[in-house]
C-alpha positions as CSV (number, residue, x, y, z in Angstrom):
1,M,-0.2,36.5,18.9
2,E,-0.2,40.2,17.8
3,Q,-1.1,41.1,14.2
4,G,2.4,42.3,13.5
5,E,3.9,39.1,14.8
6,S,1.6,36.9,12.7
7,M,2.4,38.7,9.4
8,L,5.0,37.0,7.2
9,K,7.9,39.3,6.1
10,I,9.0,39.4,2.5
11,L,12.4,40.4,1.1
12,I,12.6,41.2,-2.6
13,A,16.0,40.9,-4.4
14,D,16.5,41.8,-8.1
15,D,19.3,43.7,-9.8
16,E,16.7,45.6,-11.8
17,K,15.0,48.1,-9.5
18,K,11.9,48.3,-11.8
19,V,11.4,44.6,-11.5
20,G,11.6,44.7,-7.7
21,L,9.0,47.5,-7.7
22,L,6.9,45.6,-10.1
23,V,6.9,42.5,-7.8
24,R,5.9,44.7,-4.9
25,G,3.0,46.1,-6.9
26,L,1.8,42.7,-7.9
27,I,1.6,41.2,-4.4
28,A,-1.8,41.2,-2.6
29,W,-0.2,42.4,0.7
30,E,-3.4,43.0,2.8
31,E,-5.3,39.9,1.5
32,L,-2.4,37.6,2.3
33,D,-1.4,39.4,5.5
34,L,2.2,40.0,4.3
35,E,4.7,42.7,5.2
36,L,7.5,44.1,3.0
37,L,10.9,43.9,4.7
38,D,13.0,45.6,2.0
39,I,13.8,45.6,-1.8
40,V,17.5,45.2,-2.6
41,Q,19.4,45.0,-5.8
42,D,22.3,42.6,-5.1
43,G,22.7,39.1,-3.6
44,R,25.3,40.2,-0.9
45,T,23.0,42.8,0.6
46,A,20.1,40.3,0.5
47,Y,22.2,37.7,2.3
48,E,23.1,40.1,5.1
49,I,19.5,41.1,5.6
50,I,18.4,37.5,5.7
51,V,21.0,36.7,8.4
52,E,20.1,39.8,10.4
53,K,16.4,40.1,10.1
54,R,15.3,36.6,9.2
55,P,12.5,37.2,6.5
56,D,10.0,34.4,6.1
57,I,10.0,34.6,2.3
58,V,12.6,35.8,-0.2
59,I,11.7,36.5,-3.8
60,T,15.0,36.6,-5.7
61,D,16.3,36.9,-9.2
62,I,18.6,34.0,-10.1
63,R,21.3,36.2,-11.5
64,M,22.6,39.3,-9.6
65,P,25.9,41.2,-9.3
66,G,28.3,40.4,-6.4
67,L,26.5,37.3,-5.2
68,S,24.1,35.6,-7.5
69,G,20.7,34.4,-6.3
70,L,21.8,30.8,-6.6
71,E,25.0,31.4,-4.5
72,M,22.9,33.4,-1.9
73,I,20.4,30.5,-1.6
74,R,23.3,28.1,-1.2
75,K,24.9,30.1,1.6
76,V,21.6,30.6,3.4
77,T,20.9,26.8,3.2
78,E,24.3,26.0,4.5
79,Q,23.7,28.3,7.5
80,G,20.6,26.3,8.3
81,L,18.3,29.3,8.1
82,H,14.6,28.5,7.4
83,V,13.6,30.7,4.5
84,H,11.1,30.0,1.7
85,F,12.7,31.1,-1.5
86,I,10.7,32.0,-4.7
87,V,13.1,32.2,-7.6
88,I,12.5,34.5,-10.6
89,S,14.2,33.5,-13.8
90,G,14.1,34.3,-17.5
91,Y,13.8,31.5,-20.1
92,R,17.6,31.9,-20.7
93,Y,18.4,31.0,-17.2
94,F,15.9,28.3,-16.5
95,E,18.7,25.7,-15.9
96,Y,19.9,27.9,-13.0
97,A,16.5,27.8,-11.5
98,H,16.4,24.1,-11.9
99,T,19.8,23.8,-10.1
100,A,18.2,25.7,-7.2
101,L,15.9,22.8,-6.6
102,K,18.7,20.8,-4.9
103,Y,18.9,23.5,-2.3
104,G,15.2,23.0,-1.4
105,V,13.7,25.7,-3.6
106,K,10.2,24.5,-4.5
107,D,8.8,27.5,-6.3
108,Y,10.0,29.6,-9.3
109,L,8.5,32.1,-11.6
110,L,9.4,32.8,-15.2
111,K,9.6,36.3,-16.6
112,P,7.3,38.1,-17.4
113,I,5.9,37.6,-13.9
114,D,2.2,36.6,-13.8
115,E,0.3,38.3,-10.9
116,V,-2.1,35.4,-10.4
117,E,0.7,32.8,-10.3
118,L,2.8,34.9,-7.9
119,N,-0.1,35.4,-5.5
120,S,-1.1,31.8,-5.8
121,I,2.4,30.7,-4.7
122,L,2.4,33.2,-1.9
123,K,-1.0,32.0,-0.7
124,K,0.3,28.4,-0.6
125,V,3.4,29.5,1.3
126,C,1.3,31.4,3.8
127,G,-0.9,28.4,4.3
128,E,2.1,26.1,5.0
129,A,3.6,28.7,7.4
130,K,0.3,29.0,9.3
131,E,0.1,25.2,9.6
132,K,3.6,25.1,11.0
133,R,2.9,27.9,13.4
134,N,-0.2,26.2,14.6
135,L,1.8,23.0,15.2
136,L,4.5,24.8,17.1
137,D,1.9,26.6,19.2
138,K,0.4,23.3,20.1
139,V,3.7,21.8,21.0
140,E,4.6,24.9,23.0
141,T,1.4,24.6,25.0
142,L,2.2,21.0,25.8
143,E,5.8,22.0,26.8
144,Q,4.5,24.3,29.5
145,N,3.1,21.2,31.3
146,L,6.0,19.0,30.4
147,E,6.7,17.5,33.8
148,S,3.1,16.4,34.3
149,S,2.4,15.5,30.6
150,R,5.7,14.1,29.2
151,H,3.9,11.1,27.7
152,M,1.3,13.4,26.1
153,L,4.0,15.5,24.5
154,H,6.0,12.5,23.4
155,R,2.9,10.8,21.8
156,E,1.9,14.1,20.2
157,L,5.3,14.4,18.6
158,M,5.2,10.8,17.4
159,E,1.7,11.2,15.9
160,R,2.7,14.4,14.1
161,A,5.8,12.8,12.6
162,F,3.7,9.8,11.7
163,E,0.9,11.8,10.0
164,Q,2.7,14.8,8.5
165,G,5.9,13.1,7.2
166,E,9.0,15.1,6.3
167,D,7.4,18.5,5.9
168,H,7.2,19.0,9.6
169,E,10.0,16.8,10.8
170,T,12.5,19.6,11.5
171,D,10.0,21.8,13.4
172,V,8.8,19.0,15.7
173,T,12.3,17.6,16.2
174,V,13.7,20.9,17.4
175,V,11.2,20.9,20.3
176,A,11.9,17.3,21.2
177,E,15.6,17.7,21.3
178,T,15.9,21.0,23.1
179,K,14.4,19.4,26.3
180,D,17.4,17.1,26.7
181,Q,15.1,14.4,27.9
182,E,15.3,10.6,27.8
183,T,13.3,9.5,24.8
184,G,14.2,5.8,24.7
185,S,14.4,4.0,21.4
186,F,12.0,4.0,18.4
187,R,11.0,1.1,16.2
188,A,8.4,0.8,13.5
189,A,6.5,-2.3,12.4
190,G,4.6,-2.8,9.1
191,I,1.9,-5.4,9.0
192,K,0.4,-6.3,5.6
193,V,-2.5,-8.6,4.8
194,D,-2.5,-9.9,1.2
195,R,-5.6,-11.1,-0.5
196,N,-5.5,-13.7,-3.4
197,I,-5.7,-11.3,-6.4
198,D,-7.8,-13.9,-8.4
199,I,-10.8,-13.4,-6.1
200,A,-12.9,-10.3,-5.4
201,G,-12.4,-8.6,-2.1
202,N,-15.0,-8.7,0.6
203,E,-14.9,-5.2,2.0
204,E,-16.8,-5.9,5.2
205,Q,-14.8,-9.0,5.9
206,E,-11.5,-7.2,5.3
207,R,-12.6,-4.4,7.6
208,L,-13.3,-6.9,10.4
209,I,-9.9,-8.6,9.8
210,V,-8.0,-5.3,10.2
211,G,-10.1,-4.4,13.2
212,K,-9.2,-7.7,14.9
213,L,-5.5,-7.2,14.1
214,L,-5.6,-3.7,15.6
215,E,-7.0,-5.2,18.8
216,M,-4.1,-7.6,18.9
217,V,-1.5,-4.8,18.5
218,D,-3.1,-2.9,21.3
219,A,-3.4,-5.9,23.6
220,F,0.2,-7.0,23.0
221,L,2.0,-3.7,23.1
222,K,0.1,-1.0,25.1
223,D,1.5,-2.2,28.5
224,Q,5.0,-3.0,27.1
225,V,6.0,0.3,25.6
226,N,6.4,4.0,26.6
227,D,4.3,5.2,23.7
228,L,2.3,3.5,20.9
229,V,1.0,5.0,17.6
230,I,-1.0,2.9,15.2
231,S,-2.2,3.8,11.7
232,T,-4.1,1.9,9.0
233,K,-3.7,2.4,5.3
234,S,-5.7,1.2,2.4
235,G,-4.8,-2.2,1.0
236,M,-5.0,-3.8,4.5
237,W,-1.9,-2.1,5.9
238,I,-1.2,-1.5,9.6
239,I,1.8,0.7,10.6
240,V,3.0,0.7,14.2
241,L,5.4,3.1,15.8
242,I,6.6,2.4,19.3
243,N,8.9,4.1,21.8
244,I,10.6,1.7,24.3
245,Q,13.2,1.8,27.1
246,K,16.5,0.7,25.7
247,E,16.9,-2.1,28.3
248,N,13.6,-3.6,27.1
249,R,14.6,-3.9,23.4
250,N,15.1,-7.7,23.4
251,H,11.9,-8.3,25.4
252,I,9.9,-6.2,22.9
253,L,11.3,-8.2,20.0
254,T,10.0,-11.3,21.7
255,V,6.6,-9.7,22.2
256,L,6.4,-8.6,18.6
257,E,7.2,-12.2,17.5
258,Q,4.5,-13.5,19.7
259,M,2.1,-11.0,18.4
260,F,2.8,-11.9,14.8
261,F,2.4,-15.6,15.6
262,K,-1.0,-14.9,17.0
263,M,-1.9,-12.8,14.0
264,K,-0.8,-15.5,11.6
265,S,-2.9,-18.1,13.4
266,Y,-5.9,-15.8,13.2
267,I,-5.4,-15.1,9.4
268,N,-5.1,-18.9,8.8
269,N,-8.8,-19.1,9.6
270,F,-9.6,-17.3,6.4
271,E,-9.0,-18.7,2.9
272,N,-7.1,-16.6,0.3
273,Y,-5.4,-14.3,2.9
274,E,-1.8,-14.2,4.1
275,I,0.0,-11.9,6.5
276,T,3.6,-10.5,6.6
277,M,5.3,-8.3,9.2
278,G,8.4,-6.1,8.7
279,L,10.4,-4.5,11.4
280,S,12.6,-1.5,11.1
281,R,15.9,-1.0,12.8
282,E,15.9,0.9,16.1
283,T,16.8,4.5,16.4
284,E,17.3,6.9,19.3
285,E,16.9,10.0,17.1
286,F,13.5,11.4,16.9
287,S,14.4,13.0,13.6
288,R,14.7,9.5,12.0
289,I,11.2,8.5,12.7
290,N,10.1,9.0,9.2
291,L,13.0,6.9,8.0
292,I,12.2,4.0,10.2
293,L,8.5,4.2,9.2
294,E,9.6,3.9,5.6
295,M,12.0,1.1,6.4
296,A,9.2,-0.9,8.0
297,K,7.1,-0.6,4.9
298,E,10.0,-1.5,2.7
299,A,10.8,-4.5,4.9
300,V,7.3,-5.8,4.3
301,E,7.6,-5.2,0.6
302,C,10.6,-7.5,0.6
303,R,8.0,-10.3,0.6
304,I,7.9,-10.0,-3.1
305,L,11.3,-11.7,-3.1
306,K,11.3,-13.6,0.2
307,G,7.7,-14.7,0.3
308,C,4.7,-14.0,2.6
309,G,3.8,-15.3,6.0
310,I,7.1,-14.4,7.7
311,C,8.4,-11.6,9.9
312,I,11.2,-9.8,8.2
313,E,13.2,-8.4,11.1
314,S,15.8,-6.4,9.4
315,Y,16.2,-4.4,6.3
316,S,19.6,-4.5,4.8
317,E,19.2,-3.5,1.1
318,D,21.2,-0.5,-0.1
319,R,18.8,2.4,0.1
320,N,21.1,4.6,-2.1
321,R,20.6,2.7,-5.3
322,T,19.9,5.2,-8.0
323,V,17.6,3.2,-10.2
324,K,13.9,3.7,-9.2
325,G,10.8,2.0,-10.5
326,Q,9.5,5.3,-11.9
327,D,12.7,5.9,-13.8
328,I,12.3,2.5,-15.5
329,V,8.8,3.3,-16.5
330,K,9.8,6.7,-17.9
331,E,12.2,5.0,-20.3
332,Y,9.3,3.1,-21.9
333,E,6.7,5.8,-21.8
334,S,7.1,6.8,-25.4
335,A,6.8,3.1,-26.5
336,L,3.8,2.7,-24.2
337,K,2.1,5.7,-25.8
338,N,2.6,4.3,-29.3
339,S,1.2,0.9,-28.3
340,I,-1.9,2.5,-26.9
341,Q,-2.4,4.7,-29.9
342,I,-2.4,1.8,-32.4
343,F,-3.9,-0.8,-30.0
344,N,-0.8,-2.9,-30.2
345,I,-1.6,-5.6,-27.6
346,G,1.6,-7.5,-28.3
347,G,3.6,-4.3,-27.9
348,L,2.0,-3.5,-24.6
349,E,2.9,-7.0,-23.3
350,D,6.5,-6.5,-24.5
351,I,6.7,-3.2,-22.5
352,V,5.6,-4.9,-19.3
353,R,8.0,-7.7,-19.8
354,E,10.9,-5.4,-20.6
355,C,10.2,-3.2,-17.6
356,F,10.5,-6.2,-15.3
357,L,13.6,-7.4,-17.1
358,K,15.2,-4.0,-16.7
359,A,14.4,-4.0,-13.0
360,E,16.0,-7.5,-12.6
361,Q,19.1,-6.4,-14.5
362,E,19.5,-3.3,-12.4
363,R,18.8,-5.3,-9.2
364,V,16.4,-2.8,-7.9
365,M,15.2,-2.8,-4.3
366,A,12.2,-5.0,-3.6
367,C,9.9,-2.0,-2.9
368,E,10.7,-0.6,-6.3
369,Y,8.9,-3.5,-8.0
370,Y,5.7,-2.3,-6.4
371,E,6.5,1.3,-7.2
372,M,7.3,0.4,-10.8
373,G,4.0,-1.5,-11.1
374,R,2.0,1.5,-9.8
375,C,3.9,4.0,-12.0
376,L,3.2,1.7,-15.1
377,A,-0.5,1.6,-14.2
378,V,-0.6,5.4,-13.7
379,A,1.2,6.1,-17.0
380,Y,-1.1,3.7,-18.9
381,A,-4.2,5.2,-17.4
382,R,-3.1,8.8,-18.2
383,L,-2.1,7.9,-21.8
384,A,-5.2,5.8,-22.4
385,G,-7.3,8.7,-21.1
386,E,-5.7,11.1,-23.5
387,L,-6.6,8.7,-26.4
388,S,-10.2,7.8,-25.4
389,R,-11.2,11.0,-23.7
390,E,-12.5,9.0,-20.8
391,T,-10.6,8.5,-17.5
392,A,-9.5,5.2,-16.2
393,E,-9.6,6.5,-12.7
394,G,-11.9,3.7,-11.4
395,E,-9.8,1.0,-13.0
396,L,-6.6,2.7,-11.7
397,N,-7.7,2.6,-8.1
398,I,-8.4,-1.1,-8.4
399,W,-5.1,-1.7,-10.2
400,K,-3.1,0.1,-7.5
401,E,-4.8,-1.7,-4.7
402,T,-4.4,-5.1,-6.4
403,I,-0.7,-4.4,-7.2
404,G,-0.2,-4.0,-3.4
405,H,-1.6,-7.5,-2.9
406,C,0.8,-9.2,-5.3
407,K,3.0,-11.6,-3.4
408,S,5.7,-12.3,-6.0
409,I,7.3,-10.7,-9.0
410,Y,5.7,-13.3,-11.3
411,M,2.2,-12.5,-9.9
412,L,2.8,-8.7,-10.2
413,K,4.0,-9.0,-13.8
414,R,1.1,-11.3,-14.8
415,Y,-1.5,-9.1,-13.2
416,L,-0.2,-5.9,-14.9
417,R,0.1,-7.7,-18.3
418,E,-3.4,-9.1,-18.1
419,S,-5.1,-6.0,-16.6
420,L,-3.6,-3.5,-19.1
421,K,-4.1,-5.9,-22.0
422,N,-7.8,-6.4,-21.3
423,H,-8.3,-2.7,-20.8
424,L,-6.6,-1.9,-24.1
425,K,-8.8,-4.5,-25.9
426,D,-11.8,-2.9,-24.4
427,L,-10.6,0.5,-25.5
428,E,-10.1,-0.9,-29.0
429,R,-13.7,-2.3,-29.0
430,K,-15.1,1.0,-27.9
431,Q,-13.1,2.9,-30.4
432,S,-14.3,0.6,-33.1
433,E,-17.9,1.2,-32.1
434,L,-17.3,4.9,-32.1
435,E,-15.9,4.7,-35.6
436,R,-18.7,2.4,-36.8
437,K,-21.5,4.8,-36.0
438,P,-20.2,7.6,-38.3
439,I,-20.0,5.0,-41.1
440,L,-23.5,3.8,-40.5
441,D,-24.7,7.4,-40.4
442,T,-22.8,8.2,-43.6
443,I,-24.5,5.2,-45.4
444,E,-27.9,6.4,-44.3
445,Y,-27.1,9.9,-45.5
446,M,-26.0,8.6,-48.9
447,R,-29.3,6.7,-49.2
448,Q,-31.3,9.8,-48.3
449,N,-29.3,12.3,-50.3
450,Y,-27.8,10.4,-53.3
451,G,-29.2,13.1,-55.6
452,Q,-27.1,15.7,-54.0
453,K,-23.4,16.4,-54.3
454,I,-21.6,14.2,-51.7
455,L,-17.9,14.6,-51.1
456,L,-15.7,12.5,-48.9
457,E,-14.0,15.6,-47.5
458,D,-17.4,17.2,-46.4
459,I,-18.6,14.0,-44.7
460,A,-15.2,13.5,-42.9
461,E,-15.3,17.1,-41.6
462,R,-18.9,16.6,-40.5
463,F,-17.8,13.8,-38.1
464,G,-14.5,15.4,-37.1
465,F,-12.2,13.0,-39.0
466,H,-9.3,13.6,-41.4
467,P,-10.4,12.6,-44.9
468,N,-7.7,10.0,-45.3
469,Y,-8.5,8.3,-41.9
470,F,-12.2,8.4,-42.6
471,S,-11.7,6.8,-46.0
472,E,-9.6,4.1,-44.3
473,I,-12.2,3.2,-41.7
474,F,-15.0,3.5,-44.2
475,K,-13.4,0.8,-46.4
476,K,-12.6,-1.3,-43.3
477,E,-16.3,-1.3,-42.3
478,T,-17.9,-1.7,-45.7
479,G,-15.3,-3.5,-47.7
480,K,-15.5,-0.8,-50.4
481,N,-14.0,2.6,-50.8
482,F,-16.2,5.7,-50.4
483,T,-16.6,6.5,-54.1
484,A,-17.4,2.9,-55.1
485,F,-20.0,2.6,-52.3
486,L,-21.7,5.9,-53.2
487,L,-21.8,4.7,-56.9
488,E,-23.6,1.5,-55.8
489,V,-26.1,3.5,-53.8
490,R,-26.9,5.7,-56.8
491,I,-27.1,2.8,-59.2
492,E,-29.5,0.9,-56.9
493,A,-31.7,4.0,-56.7
494,S,-31.6,4.4,-60.5
495,K,-32.5,0.8,-61.0
496,E,-35.6,1.3,-58.9
497,L,-36.5,4.4,-61.0
498,L,-36.0,2.5,-64.2
499,R,-38.4,-0.2,-63.1
500,D,-41.1,1.8,-61.4
501,S,-41.2,5.2,-63.2
502,N,-41.6,6.7,-66.6
503,K,-38.8,9.2,-66.2
504,T,-36.3,9.6,-69.0
505,I,-32.8,8.4,-68.7
506,Y,-31.7,12.1,-68.4
507,E,-34.2,12.7,-65.6
508,I,-33.1,9.6,-63.7
509,A,-29.5,10.5,-64.1
510,S,-30.2,13.9,-62.6
511,S,-32.3,12.4,-59.8
512,V,-29.4,10.2,-58.6
513,G,-26.7,12.9,-58.8
514,Y,-25.4,12.9,-62.4
515,K,-25.7,16.0,-64.6
516,D,-24.3,14.1,-67.6
517,A,-26.7,11.3,-68.8
518,K,-24.0,9.8,-70.9
519,F,-21.6,9.5,-68.0
520,F,-24.4,8.0,-65.9
521,S,-25.0,5.4,-68.6
522,Q,-21.3,4.5,-68.5
523,Q,-21.3,4.1,-64.8
524,F,-24.5,2.1,-64.8
525,A,-23.2,-0.3,-67.4
526,K,-19.9,-0.6,-65.4
527,V,-21.8,-1.8,-62.3
528,V,-24.8,-3.6,-63.8
529,G,-23.2,-4.9,-67.0
530,I,-25.9,-3.5,-69.3
531,K,-27.0,0.1,-70.2
532,P,-30.0,1.7,-68.5
533,K,-32.2,1.4,-71.6
534,E,-31.5,-2.4,-71.8
535,Y,-32.2,-2.8,-68.1
536,R,-35.6,-1.0,-68.4
537,K,-36.5,-3.3,-71.3
538,L,-36.2,-6.3,-68.9
539,Y,-39.3,-5.0,-67.1
540,Y,-41.4,-3.6,-69.9
């Protein structure tokens, strides 16, 4: 590929000429291997150039005369043209930029434009474009040998869709569909092994179990299908994508059932493990591979309602329900933050319970229970990390994996409640220890420096606390307020001096932090019950 062909072309559109020139001046053209197509000042001209010259990237203002940036993006999207838009917007028009998101716009810049941010976005776009070109180059190479390597191409396309997800779906699908070839039918299967969450996992044993199941998939299916792609995911997941001849669909269903029966018999040899399989619907459209992969996974997750140990052959829930697990968690995030901040264990338990009650009332899809559990764990870990200044990343990974092993709503709710509650209790204990050390250090400081001026505000600042909060935790730890405790320390020191030295009352008062001997005597009598002179007479 020639240098000129590999360069990405950029069109800049802004009704203010100086802004367009500014953007041009900020871009690292040579470093990013970019080429300027044109700078225009209205949306209609920009649209005509996009249709005629097909730029790779368009940097556009959201508001322009004639045809606004938003309208221009809509028209380009409706034409099915593949252009990466970067929207420029002032704070006033941020809502317009937000609206552009529904047209596939992923990147926007707020005025004044930051050079580093602009080039960072362009670098990301260039990387994505290079990856797509590499993919298409690879597919084009395979196409040249299509007659002798149809299965190789077919498998490559399946694997790419499997691995890359929706980002590359369109690019791969175009190649597959332009050949007008017989692709058969696609079906996906999800296989999930669940461990009893009350026991610790045995990593080596679980790796062996998954390995044996993979052997079974290969043995049962490799000679029965056109193409077979298998992937393993953490949490003892196996995802299978097959391509079959349409006339074999009933036979393949029988083979899948036999395979699952064999798998289930194998898993029964192990205590504390169960297996479930979910099957997607069939599709003849390559572009729907990502959908059926997701359907297979969601079918497996129906076990939270239907139970484990079964093959869930169809997935019939309404996928267009609007309530998502993450949306439910967002509703309670403020309350969750408050509970964490004040170590309200009961409040935390209430939030978990209310999230599940809300999910039940909204009749969310089965898979959304797992998503809600993961989102709740993630939100808790983030908020707890902000409070304690230590991440809960290790715990979060364990929580997320174990959530995936929960086989019922009751089990999932119980696990979340107990795990988050125990972690919050541990945080409270650590926080108490952190607060206790400054108090102990303060007491030691008082005993070493009672003759000096000691103020609550100074001590609190020394340890990074607000005076009111420090006073509160000091009293909680010692049972006395700061002033009363300091008084006792000084009086104890003065009693020792009265017993063991010949210093005058004035000198002793000065030694323990009092310039006024009379006030010292009053304070001494208040604590001890007698005046300093009377106390000394008890020992002489």
